[in-house]
GUMI-830201 format. One record per atom (N, C-alpha, C, O): chain; residue in one letter; atom name; x, y, z; residue number from 0. Coordinates in steps of 0.001 Angstrom, whole numbers, plus 524288, in hexadecimal, padded with zeros to 5 digits. Layout:
['A','A','CA',[X,Y,Z],NUM],
...
//
This chain:
['A','M','N',[C4250,7063C,0E929],0],
['A','M','CA',[C45C0,7020C,0EAE2],0],
['A','M','C',[C4764,6FEE4,0E616],0],
['A','M','O',[C46DA,700B2,0E1A9],0],
['A','A','N',[C4964,6FA2D,0E701],1],
['A','A','CA',[C4BA7,6F733,0E2B3],1],
['A','A','C',[C4AE5,6F15D,0E377],1],
['A','A','O',[C4957,6EF84,0E7A0],1],
['A','T','N',[C4C0F,6EE8D,0DF47],2],
['A','T','CA',[C4C30,6E8D9,0DF84],2],
['A','T','C',[C51D9,6E73C,0E028],2],
['A','T','O',[C5523,6E891,0DCEA],2],
['A','V','N',[C5303,6E460,0E451],3],
['A','V','CA',[C5851,6E2A0,0E56D],3],
['A','V','C',[C58B4,6DCD8,0E400],3],
['A','V','O',[C5565,6D9B5,0E585],3],
['A','V','N',[C5CCA,6DB7B,0E10F],4],
['A','V','CA',[C5DB4,6D60D,0DF88],4],
['A','V','C',[C6309,6D450,0E173],4],
['A','V','O',[C6679,6D77D,0E28E],4],
['A','E','N',[C63A1,6CF2A,0E1CF],5],
['A','E','CA',[C689A,6CCD7,0E36F],5],
['A','E','C',[C6A6F,6C922,0DF30],5],
['A','E','O',[C6765,6C5FA,0DD35],5],
['A','H','N',[C6F6F,6C985,0DDCA],6],
['A','H','CA',[C71C4,6C5F6,0D9FE],6],
['A','H','C',[C725A,6C0A3,0DC9C],6],
['A','H','O',[C7476,6C046,0E0EA],6],
['A','R','N',[C7086,6BC8E,0DA12],7],
['A','R','CA',[C7055,6B75C,0DC7B],7],
['A','R','C',[C75B2,6B50B,0DDB7],7],
['A','R','O',[C7631,6B21E,0E180],7],
['A','T','N',[C79A8,6B642,0DAAF],8],
['A','T','CA',[C7EC5,6B3EB,0DBB0],8],
['A','T','C',[C8269,6B768,0DED6],8],
['A','T','O',[C853A,6B57D,0E23A],8],
['A','T','N',[C8267,6BC7E,0DDC8],9],
['A','T','CA',[C860B,6BFFE,0E082],9],
['A','T','C',[C83B5,6C25E,0E572],9],
['A','T','O',[C868D,6C478,0E8B4],9],
['A','R','N',[C7E8D,6C20C,0E604],10],
['A','R','CA',[C7BA1,6C44C,0EA6E],10],
['A','R','C',[C7BDB,6CA48,0EA8A],10],
['A','R','O',[C7A7D,6CCB4,0EE77],10],
['A','G','N',[C7D98,6CCA8,0E635],11],
['A','G','CA',[C7D8D,6D254,0E5CF],11],
['A','G','C',[C77FB,6D452,0E568],11],
['A','G','O',[C74A5,6D1BE,0E318],11],
['A','R','N',[C76F5,6D8DA,0E79F],12],
['A','R','CA',[C71B2,6DB21,0E77E],12],
['A','R','C',[C71AA,6DFDA,0E3DE],12],
['A','R','O',[C755C,6E2EC,0E3B1],12],
['A','Y','N',[C6D5F,6E053,0E0FD],13],
['A','Y','CA',[C6CE2,6E464,0DD05],13],
['A','Y','C',[C6762,6E6A5,0DD0B],13],
['A','Y','O',[C63BA,6E438,0DF04],13],
['A','V','N',[C66D8,6EB4C,0DAD6],14],
['A','V','CA',[C61C5,6EDC0,0DA13],14],
['A','V','C',[C6034,6ECEE,0D45F],14],
['A','V','O',[C634C,6EDF4,0D0D6],14],
['A','V','N',[C5B67,6EB15,0D377],15],
['A','V','CA',[C5982,6EA1F,0CE2A],15],
['A','V','C',[C5818,6EF48,0CB8E],15],
['A','V','O',[C554D,6F27F,0CDC9],15],
['A','L','N',[C5A13,6F008,0C6C8],16],
['A','L','CA',[C58D7,6F4A7,0C3B5],16],
['A','L','C',[C54F9,6F365,0BF5C],16],
['A','L','O',[C51DE,6F6BB,0BDD4],16],
['A','G','N',[C5528,6EE9C,0BD60],17],
['A','G','CA',[C51A0,6ED16,0B92A],17],
['A','G','C',[C52B4,6E786,0B77B],17],
['A','G','O',[C5692,6E526,0B914],17],
['A','A','N',[C4F38,6E578,0B439],18],
['A','A','CA',[C4FC8,6E01B,0B24C],18],
['A','A','C',[C4E2F,6DFF1,0AC94],18],
['A','A','O',[C4B36,6E33F,0AABE],18],
['A','S','N',[C5034,6DC0B,0A9C7],19],
['A','S','CA',[C4EC0,6DB77,0A449],19],
['A','S','C',[C4E92,6D5B9,0A2D3],19],
['A','S','O',[C5124,6D26D,0A534],19],
['A','Y','N',[C4B77,6D4A4,09EDD],20],
['A','Y','CA',[C4B01,6CF61,09CBC],20],
['A','Y','C',[C4BAC,6CFE8,096E1],20],
['A','Y','O',[C4888,6D276,09449],20],
['A','T','N',[C4FB8,6CD86,094CB],21],
['A','T','CA',[C50F4,6CE15,08F48],21],
['A','T','C',[C5103,6C8C3,08CAA],21],
['A','T','O',[C5333,6C4FF,08EB3],21],
['A','M','N',[C4E91,6C88A,0881C],22],
['A','M','CA',[C4EC6,6C3C7,084F6],22],
['A','M','C',[C520E,6C506,08026],22],
['A','M','O',[C51B9,6C952,07E04],22],
['A','W','N',[C553C,6C141,07E70],23],
['A','W','CA',[C587D,6C22C,079E2],23],
['A','W','C',[C5899,6BD53,07671],23],
['A','W','O',[C57AC,6B8F6,0783C],23],
['A','K','N',[C59BE,6BE31,07183],24],
['A','K','CA',[C5A33,6B9EC,06DCF],24],
['A','K','C',[C5DFC,6BBA0,0698F],24],
['A','K','O',[C5DCF,6C014,067C2],24],
['A','S','N',[C6163,6B817,067FA],25],
['A','S','CA',[C6506,6B949,063BD],25],
['A','S','C',[C6544,6B4A4,06003],25],
['A','S','O',[C6432,6B031,0617E],25],
['A','A','N',[C66A8,6B5C1,05B48],26],
['A','A','CA',[C6720,6B1AA,0574E],26],
['A','A','C',[C6BDF,6B2CB,053F3],26],
['A','A','O',[C6D1B,6B74B,052C8],26],
['A','R','N',[C6E79,6AEA9,05273],27],
['A','R','CA',[C72E6,6AF2C,04EDA],27],
['A','R','C',[C72A6,6AAAE,04AFA],27],
['A','R','O',[C706C,6A691,04C14],27],
['A','A','N',[C74E7,6AB84,0468B],28],
['A','A','CA',[C74CC,6A78F,04275],28],
['A','A','C',[C77CE,6A2B8,0442F],28],
['A','A','O',[C7BF3,6A31C,04698],28],
['A','S','N',[C75AD,69E2E,042EC],29],
['A','S','CA',[C786C,69955,04442],29],
['A','S','C',[C7C99,6983A,04023],29],
['A','S','O',[C7C7C,69A7D,03BE5],29],
['A','R','N',[C803D,694CB,0415E],30],
['A','R','CA',[C8471,69381,03DB4],30],
['A','R','C',[C8249,690A2,038F7],30],
['A','R','O',[C841C,6914C,03491],30],
['A','I','N',[C7E57,68D6B,03A03],31],
['A','I','CA',[C7BEE,68A85,035B8],31],
['A','I','C',[C769A,68CF2,034A0],31],
['A','I','O',[C7381,68D96,0383F],31],
['A','L','N',[C757B,68E47,02FE3],32],
['A','L','CA',[C708C,69092,02E19],32],
['A','L','C',[C6FB7,6962E,02FF4],32],
['A','L','O',[C6B6B,6983E,02F50],32],
['A','G','N',[C7390,698AC,0322D],33],
['A','G','CA',[C7378,69E40,0335D],33],
['A','G','C',[C6E98,6A02B,03618],33],
['A','G','O',[C6D4E,69E5F,03A5D],33],
['A','D','N',[C6BD4,6A3E5,03396],34],
['A','D','CA',[C6733,6A650,035EC],34],
['A','D','C',[C625E,6A2D5,035C2],34],
['A','D','O',[C5E78,6A402,03850],34],
['A','L','N',[C6295,69E95,032CB],35],
['A','L','CA',[C5E0C,69B1F,03272],35],
['A','L','C',[C5CDD,69892,037B4],35],
['A','L','O',[C584F,69815,0392B],35],
['A','F','N',[C60E2,696F2,03A8C],36],
['A','F','CA',[C6056,694BA,03FCC],36],
['A','F','C',[C641D,69780,0437F],36],
['A','F','O',[C6842,69569,044C1],36],
['A','P','N',[C62B3,69C31,0453A],37],
['A','P','CA',[C6646,69F39,0488E],37],
['A','P','C',[C66D5,69CDE,04E04],37],
['A','P','O',[C6375,699FB,04FDC],37],
['A','V','N',[C6B1D,69E2C,0507E],38],
['A','V','CA',[C6BF6,69CB7,055F4],38],
['A','V','C',[C6989,6A10F,0593D],38],
['A','V','O',[C6B21,6A594,058DE],38],
['A','E','N',[C65AD,69FAF,05C73],39],
['A','E','CA',[C62F1,6A396,05F92],39],
['A','E','C',[C6408,6A2CB,06559],39],
['A','E','O',[C6458,69E63,06741],39],
['A','E','N',[C6498,6A717,0680D],40],
['A','E','CA',[C6553,6A703,06DB6],40],
['A','E','C',[C618F,6AAF1,0700B],40],
['A','E','O',[C608E,6AF07,06DB6],40],
['A','E','N',[C5F71,6A9BD,074AE],41],
['A','E','CA',[C5BE9,6AD61,07744],41],
['A','E','C',[C5C39,6ACA0,07D20],41],
['A','E','O',[C5E0A,6A897,07F02],41],
['A','G','N',[C5A77,6B07E,07FF5],42],
['A','G','CA',[C5A92,6B027,085A3],42],
['A','G','C',[C57F4,6B4DA,0881A],42],
['A','G','O',[C55DB,6B841,0856E],42],
['A','T','N',[C5821,6B4F2,08D33],43],
['A','T','CA',[C55F6,6B948,0902B],43],
['A','T','C',[C59F6,6BB15,0942D],43],
['A','T','O',[C5D43,6B813,095F4],43],
['A','I','N',[C5994,6BFFF,09586],44],
['A','I','CA',[C5CFE,6C238,09980],44],
['A','I','C',[C598A,6C51C,09D67],44],
['A','I','O',[C56B6,6C8BA,09BFA],44],
['A','K','N',[C59CD,6C37F,0A24B],45],
['A','K','CA',[C56F5,6C633,0A678],45],
['A','K','C',[C5B07,6C8E1,0A9DA],45],
['A','K','O',[C5DDE,6C64F,0ACC3],45],
['A','A','N',[C5B50,6CDF9,0A97A],46],
['A','A','CA',[C5F5B,6D0E6,0AC3C],46],
['A','A','C',[C5CF6,6D4E1,0AFF6],46],
['A','A','O',[C58AC,6D6DE,0AF15],46],
['A','V','N',[C5FD6,6D5FB,0B421],47],
['A','V','CA',[C5E30,6D9D1,0B7FC],47],
['A','V','C',[C6290,6DDD0,0B89C],47],
['A','V','O',[C6716,6DC6D,0B975],47],
['A','A','N',[C6122,6E2CC,0B82E],48],
['A','A','CA',[C64E0,6E704,0B90E],48],
['A','A','C',[C64A9,6E878,0BED3],48],
['A','A','O',[C607D,6E99A,0C0EF],48],
['A','V','N',[C6932,6E86B,0C157],49],
['A','V','CA',[C6985,6E99B,0C6E5],49],
['A','V','C',[C6E0B,6ED60,0C7D7],49],
['A','V','O',[C715D,6EE25,0C473],49],
['A','C','N',[C6E21,6EFBA,0CC89],50],
['A','C','CA',[C72A6,6F2D5,0CE08],50],
['A','C','C',[C7451,6F147,0D385],50],
['A','C','O',[C7124,6EF95,0D6B5],50],
['A','D','N',[C7957,6F1E3,0D48C],51],
['A','D','CA',[C7B76,6F097,0D9B1],51],
['A','D','C',[C7BA7,6F57F,0DD19],51],
['A','D','O',[C79CC,6F9A5,0DB89],51],
['A','A','N',[C7DE1,6F4FA,0E1B3],52],
['A','A','CA',[C7E1A,6F95C,0E563],52],
['A','A','C',[C814A,6FDF2,0E349],52],
['A','A','O',[C808B,70261,0E4FE],52],
['A','S','N',[C84D0,6FCEE,0DF9F],53],
['A','S','CA',[C87F7,7011A,0DD46],53],
['A','S','C',[C853B,703BC,0D8BC],53],
['A','S','O',[C8723,707A3,0D6AC],53],
['A','G','N',[C80B6,70199,0D726],54],
['A','G','CA',[C7DE6,703C2,0D2B7],54],
['A','G','C',[C7F8A,7017C,0CD82],54],
['A','G','O',[C7DA4,7032A,0C96C],54],
['A','D','N',[C830F,6FDAA,0CD9A],55],
['A','D','CA',[C84CC,6FB2C,0C8C6],55],
['A','D','C',[C8087,6F79B,0C6A7],55],
['A','D','O',[C7E11,6F4B0,0C994],55],
['A','L','N',[C7FAE,6F7E2,0C181],56],
['A','L','CA',[C7BB8,6F4AE,0BEF7],56],
['A','L','C',[C7DC8,6EF3F,0BDC4],56],
['A','L','O',[C8256,6EE90,0BC61],56],
['A','H','N',[C7A54,6EB5F,0BE54],57],
['A','H','CA',[C7B90,6E5F6,0BD0A],57],
['A','H','C',[C76CB,6E399,0BA6F],57],
['A','H','O',[C7265,6E548,0BB66],57],
['A','Y','N',[C77A6,6DFB7,0B725],58],
['A','Y','CA',[C736A,6DCCF,0B4B0],58],
['A','Y','C',[C742C,6D70D,0B5F7],58],
['A','Y','O',[C785F,6D4DE,0B520],58],
['A','F','N',[C7009,6D49B,0B805],59],
['A','F','CA',[C7045,6CF1B,0B972],59],
['A','F','C',[C6BB6,6CC30,0B6F8],59],
['A','F','O',[C6799,6CE6F,0B5E4],59],
['A','S','N',[C6C88,6C72F,0B619],60],
['A','S','CA',[C6842,6C3D0,0B48C],60],
['A','S','C',[C6477,6C37F,0B924],60],
['A','S','O',[C6621,6C339,0BDA5],60],
['A','S','N',[C5F6E,6C388,0B807],61],
['A','S','CA',[C5B8F,6C38A,0BC3D],61],
['A','S','C',[C5BD8,6BEA7,0BF9E],61],
['A','S','O',[C5A52,6BECE,0C42D],61],
['A','E','N',[C5DC2,6BA57,0BD7E],62],
['A','E','CA',[C5E38,6B58D,0C08D],62],
['A','E','C',[C624A,6B5F9,0C4EA],62],
['A','E','O',[C6236,6B2E5,0C89C],62],
['A','L','N',[C65D0,6B9BF,0C47F],63],
['A','L','CA',[C69F8,6BA5D,0C85F],63],
['A','L','C',[C6863,6BDC0,0CD04],63],
['A','L','O',[C6B5C,6BE40,0D0C3],63],
['A','L','N',[C63B6,6C015,0CCCD],64],
['A','L','CA',[C6222,6C3C1,0D0DD],64],
['A','L','C',[C5D70,6C1CD,0D3EF],64],
['A','L','O',[C5A2A,6BEEC,0D1E9],64],
['A','K','N',[C5D2C,6C36C,0D8D9],65],
['A','K','CA',[C58D6,6C21B,0DC4F],65],
['A','K','C',[C5703,6C728,0DEDD],65],
['A','K','O',[C5A33,6CA25,0E0DE],65],
['A','V','N',[C51D7,6C826,0DECE],66],
['A','V','CA',[C4FB6,6CCEC,0E127],66],
['A','V','C',[C4FDB,6CC67,0E717],66],
['A','V','O',[C4E13,6C87E,0E941],66],
['A','I','N',[C51F9,6D05A,0E9B1],67],
['A','I','CA',[C5262,6D070,0EF61],67],
['A','I','C',[C4E07,6D3B9,0F1BB],67],
['A','I','O',[C4B5F,6D202,0F55A],67],
['A','S','N',[C4D49,6D875,0EFAD],68],
['A','S','CA',[C4940,6DBE2,0F1CA],68],
['A','S','C',[C472E,6DF86,0ED91],68],
['A','S','O',[C49CC,6E0A7,0E9B1],68],
['A','V','N',[C425D,6E152,0EE76],69],
['A','V','CA',[C3FE2,6E517,0EAFD],69],
['A','V','C',[C3E08,6E99D,0EE64],69],
['A','V','O',[C3B01,6E8DA,0F20C],69],
['A','D','N',[C3FD4,6EE35,0ED33],70],
['A','D','CA',[C3E7F,6F2E5,0F040],70],
['A','D','C',[C3F93,6F22C,0F60F],70],
['A','D','O',[C3C92,6F3FF,0F957],70],
['A','G','N',[C43D4,6EF88,0F752],71],
['A','G','CA',[C4570,6EED4,0FCBA],71],
['A','G','C',[C429E,6EA84,0FFA6],71],
['A','G','O',[C439A,6E9BC,1044A],71],
['A','V','N',[C3F23,6E7B5,0FD0F],72],
['A','V','CA',[C3C36,6E37C,0FF90],72],
['A','V','C',[C3E23,6DE40,0FD79],72],
['A','V','O',[C3E96,6DD84,0F8BE],72],
['A','D','N',[C3F48,6DA9C,10109],73],
['A','D','CA',[C4120,6D575,0FF88],73],
['A','D','C',[C3D13,6D2B7,0FC19],73],
['A','D','O',[C3860,6D326,0FD07],73],
['A','V','N',[C3EEA,6CFEC,0F82A],74],
['A','V','CA',[C3B70,6CD4D,0F478],74],
['A','V','C',[C37C9,6C976,0F735],74],
['A','V','O',[C3333,6C920,0F5CE],74],
['A','S','N',[C39B2,6C695,0FB0A],75],
['A','S','CA',[C3658,6C2CF,0FDC4],75],
['A','S','C',[C31D7,6C584,10098],75],
['A','S','O',[C2D91,6C358,100F0],75],
['A','E','N',[C32BE,6CA35,1029D],76],
['A','E','CA',[C2E92,6CD2D,1052C],76],
['A','E','C',[C2A6E,6CEE9,10139],76],
['A','E','O',[C25C2,6CECA,1025A],76],
['A','I','N',[C2C2B,6D080,0FCA4],77],
['A','I','CA',[C2881,6D227,0F892],77],
['A','I','C',[C250F,6CD99,0F6E4],77],
['A','I','O',[C204D,6CE23,0F67C],77],
['A','L','N',[C277F,6C91F,0F5EC],78],
['A','L','CA',[C2482,6C491,0F42C],78],
['A','L','C',[C20DC,6C28E,0F86C],78],
['A','L','O',[C1C85,6C0D7,0F740],78],
['A','A','N',[C2289,6C2BC,0FD4A],79],
['A','A','CA',[C1F2E,6C106,1019B],79],
['A','A','C',[C1A64,6C48B,1020B],79],
['A','A','O',[C161E,6C2AE,10339],79],
['A','A','N',[C1B12,6C98C,1011C],80],
['A','A','CA',[C16AD,6CD31,10158],80],
['A','A','C',[C12E9,6CC66,0FCCA],80],
['A','A','O',[C0E32,6CD2A,0FD59],80],
['A','V','N',[C1500,6CAE0,0F850],81],
['A','V','CA',[C11C0,6CA2B,0F3A9],81],
['A','V','C',[C0E5A,6C551,0F40C],81],
['A','V','O',[C09A3,6C58C,0F322],81],
['A','D','N',[C10CD,6C0DB,0F56D],82],
['A','D','CA',[C0DBC,6BC0D,0F566],82],
['A','D','C',[C0CA1,6B9F5,0FAE1],82],
['A','D','O',[C09F8,6B5FC,0FB67],82],
['A','G','N',[C0E8E,6BC79,0FEE3],83],
['A','G','CA',[C0D69,6BAE7,1043B],83],
['A','G','C',[C0FAF,6B5B1,105C7],83],
['A','G','O',[C0E42,6B385,109D3],83],
['A','S','N',[C1337,6B3A6,10299],84],
['A','S','CA',[C1586,6AE8F,103D7],84],
['A','S','C',[C1B40,6AF2C,10542],84],
['A','S','O',[C1DA1,6B340,1045B],84],
['A','S','N',[C1D64,6AB10,1077C],85],
['A','S','CA',[C22E0,6AAFC,108EA],85],
['A','S','C',[C2633,6AA33,10413],85],
['A','S','O',[C24B0,6A751,10088],85],
['A','T','N',[C2AB3,6ACB9,103E2],86],
['A','T','CA',[C2E3F,6ABFF,0FF76],86],
['A','T','C',[C323E,6A7C8,100A0],86],
['A','T','O',[C360D,6A740,0FDBC],86],
['A','A','N',[C317F,6A4C7,104C0],87],
['A','A','CA',[C3537,6A0A9,1061B],87],
['A','A','C',[C3569,69C78,101E9],87],
['A','A','O',[C3959,699BF,10171],87],
['A','A','N',[C3142,69BE0,0FED9],88],
['A','A','CA',[C311C,697DE,0FACE],88],
['A','A','C',[C3421,69985,0F5F1],88],
['A','A','O',[C351C,69649,0F285],88],
['A','V','N',[C359D,69E71,0F594],89],
['A','V','CA',[C3871,6A054,0F110],89],
['A','V','C',[C3E2E,69ECD,0F1A7],89],
['A','V','O',[C40AE,6A011,0F590],89],
['A','H','N',[C4039,69C14,0EDBD],90],
['A','H','CA',[C45A4,69A3D,0EDF0],90],
['A','H','C',[C491D,69DCF,0EACC],90],
['A','H','O',[C479B,69F8D,0E694],90],
['A','D','N',[C4DA6,69EE9,0ECBA],91],
['A','D','CA',[C5188,6A20E,0E9FE],91],
['A','D','C',[C5416,69EB0,0E5DC],91],
['A','D','O',[C55CA,69A55,0E6FC],91],
['A','S','N',[C5462,6A0A8,0E113],92],
['A','S','CA',[C56C7,69D8D,0DCEA],92],
['A','S','C',[C5C86,69E94,0DC77],92],
['A','S','O',[C5F22,69C46,0D926],92],
//
């Protein structure tokens, strides 16, 4: 089976193919003092590779997706079975 996710803004549903977490950093010489005090930039990218019903590949930021089901079982059912508690306290972001 598969993990099905929903895009938070478009409500499109996709099958998850994989995920990645990438950290990056770059530096360039500053206008004053050149390489002595470089301008540095850094960040992270959390991306998820998904496909739609047509099989077309898409890449989305992980913050834009919400897991709907895993192996055909609703996420709330899985969590209720794991901790035996109600998922009513979980708020959708």
